[in-house]
C-alpha positions as CSV (number, residue, x, y, z in Angstrom):
1,M,201.9,157.3,-8.9
2,L,201.3,154.5,-11.4
3,V,199.7,155.8,-14.7
4,L,198.1,153.3,-17.0
5,A,196.5,153.6,-20.4
6,R,193.2,151.7,-20.7
7,R,190.4,151.5,-23.2
8,I,186.7,150.9,-22.7
9,N,186.0,147.6,-20.9
10,D,189.7,147.3,-19.9
11,S,190.4,147.1,-16.2
12,I,193.0,147.2,-13.5
13,V,193.0,145.1,-10.4
14,I,194.1,146.3,-7.0
15,G,195.0,143.6,-4.5
16,D,193.1,140.4,-4.9
17,N,189.5,141.8,-4.7
18,V,189.2,145.3,-6.2
19,E,188.7,145.8,-9.9
20,I,188.4,149.2,-11.7
21,V,186.8,149.0,-15.1
22,V,186.6,151.8,-17.8
23,V,182.9,151.9,-18.6
24,E,182.6,154.9,-20.9
25,I,184.7,157.7,-22.3
26,K,183.0,160.9,-23.5
27,G,185.2,163.9,-24.3
28,D,187.2,164.7,-21.2
29,Q,185.1,162.6,-18.9
30,V,185.8,158.9,-18.1
31,K,183.3,156.7,-16.3
32,L,184.8,154.0,-14.1
33,G,183.1,151.0,-12.5
34,V,184.4,149.7,-9.2
35,K,184.0,146.0,-8.3
36,A,184.9,145.5,-4.6
37,P,183.6,143.6,-1.6
38,K,180.9,145.4,0.4
39,D,183.3,145.8,3.3
40,V,185.7,147.9,1.2
41,K,184.8,151.6,1.4
42,V,185.0,153.4,-2.0
43,F,184.6,157.2,-2.1
44,R,185.3,159.9,-4.7
45,G,188.4,161.8,-3.8
46,E,186.6,165.0,-2.8
47,I,184.2,163.1,-0.6
48,H,187.0,161.3,1.1
49,A,188.8,164.6,1.8
50,E,185.7,166.0,3.3
51,I,185.2,163.0,5.5
52,Q,188.8,163.2,6.7
53,K,188.3,166.9,7.5
54,E,185.2,166.3,9.5
55,N,186.8,163.4,11.4
56,K,189.8,165.5,12.3
57,A,187.5,168.4,13.5
58,A,185.4,166.0,15.6
59,S,188.5,164.5,17.2
60,E,189.8,167.9,18.1
61,S,186.6,169.3,19.5
62,Q,186.3,169.2,23.3
63,L,183.2,168.4,25.4
64,P,181.4,171.3,27.0
65,P,182.6,171.7,30.6
66,D,179.3,170.4,32.1
67,L,179.2,167.4,29.9
68,D,182.9,166.6,30.6
69,T,182.2,166.8,34.3
70,F,179.2,164.5,34.0
71,I,181.1,161.9,32.0
72,R,184.1,161.8,34.4
73,K,181.8,161.3,37.4
74,K,180.5,158.0,36.1
């Protein structure tokens, strides 16, 4: 993990088109701004983890027997 010290309005750049800017610091909370193209998905860590969990569960679920039979007949 790369750890950087930044001040308000300082930024870091990821790749050629993603920039993270320190917008505000209040106590133990830091507000960050993300500048990225619209096709780049940006999620908070806990949201990303939940999406991954749901995607895994969906991929492991099986079709009900009657639906599975219906799909295979086509």
